[in-house]
C-alpha positions, 0 to 999 in steps of 0.5 A: 332556487336562489336560496339553494344557490346561496346555501350551496355557495356557502358550503363550498366556501366553507369546504375551501376554507377548511382545506386551506386551514388543514394544509396550510396549518401543517407547514410554517416558516418555509423559504430560502436562506443564505448560507455563509462560511468563515474564512479560517485557518486549517490544515489542507491535505490530499491523501491516497489510500491503499493496502499492503503487506508488512515485510522485514527490510532484509529477509534471507531464505537459507537453503542447501545445495546438496541432497540428503537427510537433515541430521541436526537442527540447532534453531527453531522459530523466533530464535535470534542468530548471528552471522556464521552461526551453525543452524543445521547439519546434513548427514555427511556419511555419503559426502565423506565417502565421496571425498575419500573416493575423490582423494584416491582418484586424485592420487592415481591421476597424479601418479599416472601424470608424473610417470607419463611426464617423465616418459615424455621427457625421455622420448623427446630426448631420444626423438631429438637424437633420431633414436626413436620413430616419429610414431613412438614420440607421438604416442608418448606425447598423447599419453602425457597429455591424457594423464595431465588432463585426468589429473586436472580433472581429479583436482577439480573434482575433489574441490567440488566434493569438499565444497559439497561437504562444507555445504552440509554444514549450514550457517546463518548468512546474517544476524537476525531472527528465524521467522520460518522453518521448513524442515525437521530432523530426519527429513530428506531434501533434494537439491535439483534445479531449485535450492530447497528452503530450510529457514527464512531469517529476517534481519533487525525486526525493529525496522520493517517495510510495507509493500503497498499496491497503489492504483494506477489512477493515484500513483502519479501523486505518490513521491519519495519522502511523503508521510504515511500513516497506517493501521493493522487489524491486529492493533485496530486502536494504534496508528503507525507512522511511516514514509515513502521510500520507493515507487517501483516502476518498470518491470523489476521484480520483488523477492517472490519474482512478482513484477513491481507493476501488476495487472488484472483484466481491469486494474493496474497497480504499482508497488510502493515501499514504505518504511515502518519503525517497529521499536516494540515489535508489534508489527509482525511479518505478513500483517495486512496494513491499511495505508494512507499516503499524504500526497499534499499537506499544508498546515495552518493556512487560510482557507475558504469552503470550495462552495464559496468559489462557485457561489453566484450572487443573484441580486433579485433573489437575495433582495427578497432575503433583505440582502443587497448585492454590491457590484453584481456584475463584477468579474474576477481578474485573470488568475484570480477567483471571485468570492462574495463577502457578507457585511451585515446585509450586504454582499461585496465581491472580492478577488482572491488568489488561491493555492492548494485545494482538497475536496472541502476547502481551498487555500487563500493566498491573498484577498481575504482576512481570517474571520470574514464571512463568505457566501457559500450557498442558497438553501431551502429551509426545512418546513416546520411541522405544526402541532401533531394534535392539530393535524387533520385525521380521516373521519373514518379513522378511530380516534385515540383512547378517551377522545370525544369521538370515542365518547360519542360512540 
């Protein structure tokens, strides 16, 4: 009986020892290590991203105030035009006929006016001498006033007809480039409550602007004069430069009649106008731009990782790593932050004054020198996997080709 017990105990010990060997053999070198970061000089930036549309700085829709048929077109897409240059003509037959009719009506009204004026003067003299009745004088006065009103109406009418005839000759209002043509020769246009657009002319295309929609959460950081970089899908390898010209607030509207602040059921955005030089004319109107606005830029400043400002030195934990913590109960004075500087195997507290910050680093105004090491984190070392050939396999799994297990089979 005792022999069986001893044998069973020996087998148990061997099983436990084998298990310890198998599982402990898989990992080596696991533990905790202290991570540090260098105090170094860098550029600290904060940015706001948005999308927008490339637009000409000055863009004019050229239309017509008279209805009729387009008789001649003198420009096409991409043509360069000068202010006052003839770009289109409407059919003038009907308008010239209206002018002739208005001229004739003006002549009749003038003759009638002059006749009634003389008649009124004679009637007044006779009335003053009591030679005609009061009724006759009132009739003469009435006829004179009517003729005068008709004459003035005819004068106004002919001014309008002449102006309409002038409108039939369409000229460019600015120096620029034709970027849109909405009509063809022979097409009839009707000028009703809205003036029909014939052409869109953009001024100097070497100076463009971007109208960007910035989210309400970011608009508070955007100000005039901030640097902007942007890309367009047409030139994915090019980065363009710009500057914030205007942050549009309130209820003012753009050229399309859209309010400067727009909202959906969940999102409110504000329009930001950004300048964009275009000397090589790569930027075309209506391109979509992916914009980065630099709301804060600090160049060549001393900085530490943000984690260093949150690091807490635990003496007992660090002692196991062979690191001594000097003055572990030190607290930062008011207005300062505490970091732990690593000198050899020691961590020493230092109170620092900080400035600007982004998601990664914080500016150091005083308290540290470039090149110093600061503690940033305690991290668990990744386990090291033992030699794959030594890992335990299930006895039921077939061995690799040529193994002794296969040879036995």
